[in-house]
C-alpha positions in Angstrom: 130.5 233.8 -90.5 127.5 236.0 -91.3 126.7 238.5 -88.5 123.3 239.9 -87.9 122.6 243.6 -88.0 122.1 243.9 -84.2 125.3 242.0 -83.6 127.3 244.4 -85.8 125.7 247.4 -84.3 126.4 246.1 -80.8 130.0 245.3 -81.6 130.6 248.7 -83.1 128.9 250.5 -80.2 130.9 248.4 -77.7 134.2 249.2 -79.4 133.4 252.9 -79.5 132.3 252.8 -75.9 135.4 250.9 -74.8 137.6 253.4 -76.6 135.9 256.4 -74.9 135.9 254.6 -71.5 139.6 253.8 -71.9 140.4 257.4 -72.7 138.2 258.6 -69.8 139.9 256.1 -67.5 143.4 257.1 -68.7 142.7 260.8 -68.1 141.0 260.1 -64.8 143.7 257.9 -63.5 146.4 260.4 -64.7 144.6 263.3 -62.9 144.0 261.2 -59.8 147.7 260.1 -59.7 148.7 263.7 -59.9 146.3 264.6 -57.0 147.7 261.8 -54.9 151.2 262.9 -55.6 150.4 266.5 -54.7 148.7 265.3 -51.5 151.7 263.1 -50.6 154.1 265.9 -51.4 152.1 268.4 -49.3 151.9 266.0 -46.4 155.6 265.3 -46.6 156.5 269.0 -46.8 154.4 269.7 -43.8 156.0 266.8 -41.9 159.5 268.2 -42.9 158.6 271.6 -41.6 157.3 270.0 -38.4 160.6 268.2 -37.9 162.6 271.3 -38.6 160.6 273.5 -36.2 160.4 270.8 -33.5 164.2 270.3 -33.6 165.0 274.0 -33.9 165.7 274.4 -30.2 167.9 271.3 -30.0 169.8 272.5 -33.0 170.4 275.8 -31.2 171.8 274.1 -28.2 173.6 271.6 -30.4 171.8 268.7 -28.7 172.3 266.4 -31.7 171.4 263.1 -30.0 168.0 264.5 -29.1 167.6 265.7 -32.7 168.5 262.3 -34.1 166.1 260.6 -31.7 163.3 262.8 -32.8 164.1 262.2 -36.5 164.4 258.4 -35.8 161.0 258.4 -34.1 159.3 260.2 -37.0 160.9 257.7 -39.4 158.9 254.9 -37.8 155.7 256.4 -39.1 153.8 254.4 -41.8 154.9 255.2 -45.3 158.2 256.9 -44.3 161.0 255.0 -46.1 164.0 257.2 -45.0 164.9 260.5 -43.4 168.4 262.0 -43.8 170.0 265.1 -42.5 172.6 266.2 -45.0 175.3 268.9 -44.7 176.1 271.5 -47.3 178.9 269.4 -48.6 176.6 266.4 -49.3 177.7 264.3 -46.3 175.0 262.4 -44.4 175.0 263.7 -40.9 172.2 261.4 -39.8 169.9 258.8 -41.5 167.3 256.4 -40.4 169.5 253.9 -42.3 172.5 254.0 -40.0 174.7 252.5 -42.8 174.5 255.9 -44.6 175.7 258.0 -41.7 178.9 259.8 -42.6 178.6 258.8 -46.3 179.4 261.5 -48.9 176.7 261.3 -51.5 177.4 260.9 -55.1 176.1 263.9 -56.9 175.4 261.8 -60.0 173.2 259.4 -58.1 169.4 259.6 -58.8 168.7 260.2 -55.1 171.0 263.1 -55.0 168.9 264.9 -57.6 166.3 265.7 -55.0 168.9 267.8 -53.3 170.6 269.5 -56.2 168.5 268.8 -59.4 170.0 268.9 -62.8 168.9 271.8 -65.0 166.8 269.6 -67.4 164.9 268.0 -64.5 161.6 269.3 -63.1 159.7 268.6 -60.0 156.9 266.0 -60.1 154.8 268.2 -57.7 154.4 271.8 -56.9 156.2 271.3 -53.6 159.3 270.0 -55.3 158.7 266.3 -54.7 160.5 264.0 -57.1 159.6 260.5 -58.1 162.2 257.7 -58.6 162.9 254.1 -57.7 165.0 253.2 -54.7 167.6 250.4 -54.6 164.9 247.8 -54.0 163.0 249.0 -57.1 160.2 250.5 -55.2 158.6 253.7 -56.4 159.2 256.5 -53.9 158.9 260.2 -53.6 161.8 262.3 -52.2 161.4 265.8 -50.8 164.4 267.9 -49.7 163.8 270.8 -47.3 166.5 273.4 -46.7 167.5 274.3 -43.2 168.2 278.0 -43.5 170.7 280.0 -41.4 168.3 282.1 -39.3 169.5 285.0 -37.3 169.3 283.0 -34.1 171.6 280.4 -35.5 174.5 282.8 -36.2 174.2 284.7 -32.9 173.6 281.9 -30.5 176.1 281.5 -27.7 175.9 277.7 -27.7 176.1 277.1 -31.4 177.8 279.5 -33.8 177.5 279.6 -37.5 178.8 282.1 -39.9 176.2 284.7 -41.0 177.4 284.5 -44.6 176.2 280.9 -44.9 172.6 281.0 -46.1 171.8 277.2 -45.8 173.0 275.2 -42.9 171.9 271.8 -44.3 169.1 269.8 -45.9 166.4 267.6 -44.4 165.7 264.9 -47.0 162.6 262.7 -46.5 161.7 259.8 -48.7 158.1 258.3 -48.6 156.7 255.2 -50.1 154.2 255.4 -52.9 153.0 251.8 -52.6 149.7 252.8 -51.0 149.1 255.3 -53.7 149.8 252.6 -56.3 147.4 250.2 -54.6 144.7 252.9 -54.5 145.2 253.7 -58.2 145.1 250.0 -59.1 141.9 249.5 -57.1 140.3 252.5 -58.8 141.5 251.2 -62.2 139.9 247.8 -61.4 136.7 249.5 -60.4 136.6 251.4 -63.7 137.3 248.2 -65.7 134.5 246.4 -63.8 132.1 249.3 -64.3 133.0 249.4 -68.0 132.3 245.7 -68.3 128.9 246.0 -66.6 128.1 249.1 -68.6 128.9 247.3 -71.8 126.6 244.5 -70.8 123.8 246.9 -70.0 124.4 248.9 -73.2 124.4 245.6 -75.2 121.2 244.5 -73.6 119.5 247.9 -74.2 120.7 248.2 -77.8 119.6 244.6 -78.5 116.1 245.2 -77.1 115.7 248.6 -78.8 117.1 247.4 -82.1 115.0 244.3 -82.0 111.9 246.4 -81.9 112.9 249.4 -84.0 115.0 247.7 -86.7 115.2 243.9 -86.6 111.5 243.1 -86.5 110.7 245.6 -89.3 113.6 244.4 -91.4 112.6 240.8 -91.0 109.1 241.8 -92.1 110.5 243.5 -95.2 112.7 240.5 -96.0 109.7 238.2 -95.6 107.7 240.5 -97.9 110.4 240.6 -100.5 110.6 236.8 -100.5 106.8 236.5 -100.9 106.9 239.0 -103.8 109.8 237.1 -105.3 107.8 233.9 -105.2 104.9 235.6 -107.0 102.6 236.6 -104.2 101.8 240.1 -105.3 98.9 240.4 -102.7 101.4 240.5 -99.8 101.8 243.7 -97.9 104.0 245.0 -95.0 102.3 246.2 -91.8 103.3 249.8 -91.1 104.0 250.1 -87.4 105.9 253.5 -87.2 106.1 256.9 -88.9 109.9 256.9 -89.1 112.2 255.8 -92.0 111.3 252.2 -91.5 107.6 253.0 -91.8 108.4 255.0 -94.9 110.3 252.1 -96.3 107.4 249.8 -95.6 105.0 252.2 -97.3 107.3 252.4 -100.4 107.6 248.6 -100.5 103.7 248.3 -100.5 103.5 250.9 -103.2 106.1 249.0 -105.2 104.3 245.7 -104.8 101.0 247.4 -105.9 102.8 248.7 -109.0 104.2 245.3 -109.8 100.8 243.8 -109.4 99.2 246.3 -111.8 102.0 245.7 -114.3 101.7 242.0 -114.0 97.9 242.2 -114.5 98.5 244.4 -117.6 100.9 241.9 -119.0 98.4 239.0 -118.3 95.7 241.0 -120.0 98.0 241.8 -122.9 98.9 238.1 -123.2 95.3 237.1 -123.2 94.4 239.6 -125.9 97.5 239.1 -127.9 96.1 236.1 -129.7 93.0 238.0 -130.6 95.0 241.0 -131.8 97.2 238.7 -133.9 94.1 237.1 -135.4 92.5 240.5 -136.2 95.7 241.8 -137.7 96.0 238.6 -139.8 92.4 239.0 -141.0 93.1 242.6 -141.9 96.3 241.6 -143.8 94.3 238.9 -145.6 91.6 241.4 -146.5 94.2 243.9 -147.8 95.9 241.1 -149.7 92.6 240.0 -151.2 91.9 243.6 -152.3 95.3 243.8 -153.9 94.7 240.5 -155.7 91.3 241.7 -156.8 92.6 245.0 -158.1 95.4 243.3 -160.0 92.9 240.7 -161.4 90.5 243.4 -162.4 93.2 245.4 -164.1 94.4 242.4 -166.0 90.9 241.3 -166.9 90.0 244.8 -168.0 92.8 244.8 -170.6 91.6 241.4 -171.8 87.9 242.2 -172.1 88.6 245.5 -173.8 90.1 243.7 -176.7 87.4 241.0 -176.8 84.6 243.6 -176.6 86.0 245.6 -179.6 86.3 242.4 -181.6 82.8 241.1 -180.8 81.1 244.5 -181.1 81.5 244.8 -184.9 80.0 241.3 -185.7 77.2 241.9 -183.3 76.4 245.2 -185.0 76.2 243.4 -188.4 74.0 240.7 -187.0 71.7 243.2 -185.3 71.4 245.3 -188.5 70.8 242.5 -190.9 68.4 240.8 -188.4 66.3 244.0 -188.2 66.3 244.3 -192.0 65.1 240.7 -192.5 62.4 241.1 -189.8 60.9 244.0 -191.8 61.1 242.2 -195.2 57.7 241.2 -196.5 59.1 238.1 -198.1 60.0 236.7 -194.6 58.0 233.5 -193.8 55.7 234.4 -190.9 56.6 231.1 -189.2 60.2 232.4 -188.9 59.3 235.8 -187.6 59.3 234.7 -183.9 62.7 233.0 -184.3 64.1 236.1 -185.9 62.8 238.2 -183.0 64.6 235.9 -180.6 67.8 236.5 -182.6 67.4 240.2 -182.4 66.6 240.1 -178.6 69.6 238.0 -177.8 71.8 240.1 -180.1 70.7 243.3 -178.2 71.4 241.5 -175.0 75.0 240.7 -176.2 75.4 244.3 -177.2 74.5 245.3 -173.6 77.1 242.9 -172.3 79.7 244.2 -174.6 78.9 247.8 -173.6 79.3 246.7 -169.9 82.6 245.1 -170.8 83.7 248.4 -172.4 82.6 250.4 -169.4 84.4 248.0 -167.1 87.7 248.1 -169.0 87.6 251.8 -169.7 89.6 253.7 -167.1 87.6 256.9 -167.0 89.2 259.7 -165.0 86.8 261.0 -162.4 85.6 264.6 -163.0 85.8 265.6 -159.3 84.0 268.6 -157.9 82.7 269.6 -154.5 79.8 267.2 -154.0 77.3 266.5 -151.3 76.9 262.7 -150.7 73.4 263.3 -149.1 72.4 265.1 -152.4 73.8 262.3 -154.6 71.9 259.7 -152.5 68.6 261.7 -152.9 69.2 261.9 -156.6 69.9 258.2 -156.9 66.7 257.3 -155.0 64.7 259.6 -157.1 65.7 257.6 -160.2 64.9 254.2 -158.8 62.2 254.4 -156.1 59.3 254.7 -158.6 60.2 251.4 -160.2 57.9 248.5 -159.5 60.3 246.5 -157.4 60.6 249.3 -154.9 56.8 249.5 -154.1 56.9 247.0 -151.2 60.2 248.4 -149.8 60.3 250.7 -146.8 63.1 253.2 -147.2 64.7 254.8 -144.1 67.1 257.7 -144.5 69.5 258.5 -141.6 71.7 261.3 -143.0 74.2 263.1 -140.8 73.9 266.9 -141.3 77.6 267.3 -140.2 79.3 265.5 -143.0 81.2 267.9 -145.3 81.2 268.1 -149.1 83.9 266.0 -150.7 85.8 266.1 -154.0 84.2 263.4 -156.1 82.6 262.7 -159.6 78.9 262.9 -158.8 77.9 260.9 -161.9 80.2 258.0 -161.1 79.2 258.0 -157.4 75.6 258.1 -158.5 76.2 255.0 -160.7 77.6 253.1 -157.7 74.6 254.0 -155.5 72.1 253.0 -158.2 73.9 249.6 -158.7 73.7 248.9 -155.0 70.1 250.1 -154.6 69.0 247.9 -157.6 70.8 244.9 -156.1 69.0 245.5 -152.8 65.6 245.7 -154.5 66.2 242.4 -156.3 67.2 240.8 -153.0 63.9 242.0 -151.4 61.5 240.8 -154.1 58.9 240.1 -151.4 59.4 243.5 -149.7 61.5 244.6 -146.8 63.4 247.6 -145.4 66.2 249.6 -147.0 68.2 251.7 -144.6 70.7 254.4 -145.8 73.1 256.0 -143.2 75.7 258.7 -143.7 78.2 259.7 -141.1 81.8 260.9 -140.4 84.5 258.2 -140.2 85.9 257.5 -136.8 89.2 259.2 -137.6 87.4 262.3 -138.9 89.3 262.0 -142.2 86.5 260.7 -144.4 82.8 260.0 -144.7 80.9 256.7 -144.5 77.8 255.6 -146.4 76.0 252.4 -145.3 73.2 250.8 -147.4 71.6 247.9 -145.6 68.7 245.7 -146.8 66.7 242.9 -145.2 66.8 240.7 -148.2 67.8 237.1 -148.8 71.5 237.8 -148.1 74.6 236.4 -149.8 76.0 232.9 -148.9 79.4 233.1 -147.1 81.2 231.3 -149.9 80.1 233.9 -152.5 81.2 237.0 -150.5 84.8 236.9 -151.7 83.6 236.8 -155.4 80.8 239.4 -155.6 83.2 242.1 -157.0 84.6 239.8 -159.6 83.5 240.5 -163.2 80.7 238.3 -164.6 79.8 236.9 -161.2 76.1 237.0 -160.6 73.4 235.0 -158.8 70.6 236.2 -161.1 69.5 233.4 -163.3 67.6 235.4 -166.0 69.2 238.8 -166.0 72.4 240.6 -165.0 75.8 240.6 -166.4 77.8 240.4 -163.2 79.6 243.7 -164.0 77.7 246.2 -161.9 79.6 245.7 -158.6 82.9 245.2 -160.4 82.4 248.7 -162.1 81.3 250.1 -158.7 84.5 248.7 -157.0 86.6 250.4 -159.7 84.9 253.7 -159.3 85.3 253.8 -155.4 88.9 252.7 -155.8 89.6 255.5 -158.2 88.3 258.0 -155.6 90.8 256.6 -153.0 88.0 254.9 -151.0 87.0 251.4 -150.1 83.8 249.4 -150.5 83.1 246.5 -148.1 80.1 244.0 -147.8 78.7 242.1 -144.8 75.9 239.7 -145.3 74.0 236.9 -143.6 71.6 234.6 -145.4 67.9 235.3 -144.7 68.9 238.4 -142.6 70.2 240.9 -145.1 73.2 242.6 -146.6 75.1 245.8 -145.8 77.4 247.7 -148.2 79.8 250.1 -146.5 81.5 252.8 -148.6 84.4 254.9 -147.2 85.3 258.0 -149.2 88.1 260.3 -148.0 87.9 264.1 -147.5 90.5 265.8 -149.7 93.8 265.0 -147.9 95.2 268.5 -148.4 92.2 270.1 -146.7 90.8 269.9 -143.2 87.2 269.3 -142.4 86.7 272.9 -141.5 88.2 273.9 -144.8 85.9 271.5 -146.6 82.9 272.9 -144.8 83.8 276.5 -145.5 85.0 275.9 -149.0 82.5 273.4 -150.3 81.0 274.5 -153.5 77.5 274.0 -154.6 76.6 270.5 -155.7 76.4 269.7 -159.4 73.4 271.1 -161.0 72.0 267.7 -161.8 71.9 266.6 -158.2 
C-alpha cells in the first residue's frame, strides 16, 4: 500500500512521541513509586516509634496485656497487615495474627529478612523498609524497629533486664501496598490517556501544517511536472513561500522556461534544416559543376592544342598564297572580291586558332603586388573610348581599404577586358555599368563585382557560359573569352561566378585571395608599387 507523505511523517512523529512518552512515563512512575515507598516507610516508622513510646510505661511495669491490647488496636488501622513483637531469639511474643504467637521464626524465611537481613540485601527505603510478597501473594512492606535496652529498663524495680543486653526485642510492622499500587495504576492510566489524546492533537496539528506547508506545494509541483511531461511548456508553479519549497518552485519554473527555449530552438532548427540541406546541396552541386568544368577544360585544352598546331600551318599557307594571288595583275577582277572573302575568313580562322592556343596554353602567372583598383582603371582606359561604350554610364564604387594582392596584372587585366566587352555587347542600346570592389566577408580575400543592365543570359545558358566555343553572338566571337578568363582566375586560386536575369542584367563576381601566408596588415604594409603599366 502506498502511503502519503503526511501519513508517513505522522506515523514517524507518533512513534517517536510514543517512545519518548513511554520513557518519560517509566521514569516518572519509577520515581513516583519510590516516593510512595519512602512516604509509606516514613509513616510506618513514625507509627512504630509511637507504639514503642506509648507502650514504654506498660513495658516497665510489665503490663503485657495492656501492651498487647494497644498493639492489637493499632493493627486495626487501614493498611496495617500485621504487627509482631519478637524477642531477641526470634520467637513471636505477640502478633495480630494470634496463630503466630509463640512461633520461632525461620531465619531463612523472606519475612525474617526484615529483622536480620542477609549481607547481599539492601533496604528498599531510607528507613529500612523492605518489599516482599506475603503468603497470599500480596505486595507488602515490612519495617522492623528495635526496642533498645534503655537505662530505665535495666534499673526498674518492677521489670529487670540485664544492662549488657543492648536490644530487648523487635517491633515488626507489615503494611499493605495495595493502595500505592492502585494509585500508580491510576496515574499510569492517566499518562496513557494523556499520551493518546496528545497523539491525536499532534497528528491533527501535523496534518494541518503539513497540508499547507508541504502537501499542497508538492501536489502543485507534481501537477506541474505532469503538465510539462505532456508537452505544456507554458505551465508554471505559483510561488507561495520563500522557504525551500518556494525555491524548488522557482527552480521548476526556470527549468520549464529552459526546456521551452530548447524546444523552440529545436523546432526552429527543424524548420530551417530543410533549407540548410537544400543550400548545402546546391553548394555541393556548384562545386561539383566547377570540378567537372575544370576537368573538361583541361581535357579540352590538350585536345585543341594539338588541333590548333595542325590547322595553323595550312592556314598560314592559304593566307600567304591568297595574299600573293590578290596582288597578281593577272587575277581576273571578277574574282578579286571572292579572293578577299577567302583572305578575310582565313584571317578569322587564324584568330580562332590563336584563341585556341591561348586557351590550351597553361601560362604560369607572373605574380607581383598589384592593386585591383589600378588594374580596373587601366582596363577601362583601354575600352571606354570604343564606340559601343558611348551610351553606357559607368559607375565606380571602389573600396579604399582593400589591400594589394599577389597577382599577374596582365592576366587579370585580360579577364576584366573580356567581361567589360561582353557587358558592352549586352547593352547595345545603352545602359549602366557598375564596378564594385570590397573585402570578402571572411577578410581573407577581395571581391570585384561587374554588373550591367543589359539583355541578360537565359537561365538554361548560365551553366555553359564558361565552356569553350559557347557564344550567343551570331556574327562575331569565338566563345573562348570567358573560358580563358575562368582559367586565369582559377590559376590565381580564386573563383568567378555569374548571376543573370533576362531583360534585367548580368553580374560577374570575382573572388581573389590575399596571399595565404600573409595577413591583411602585412599586405597593406608590404604591398609594392603596382606594375608600371597600370
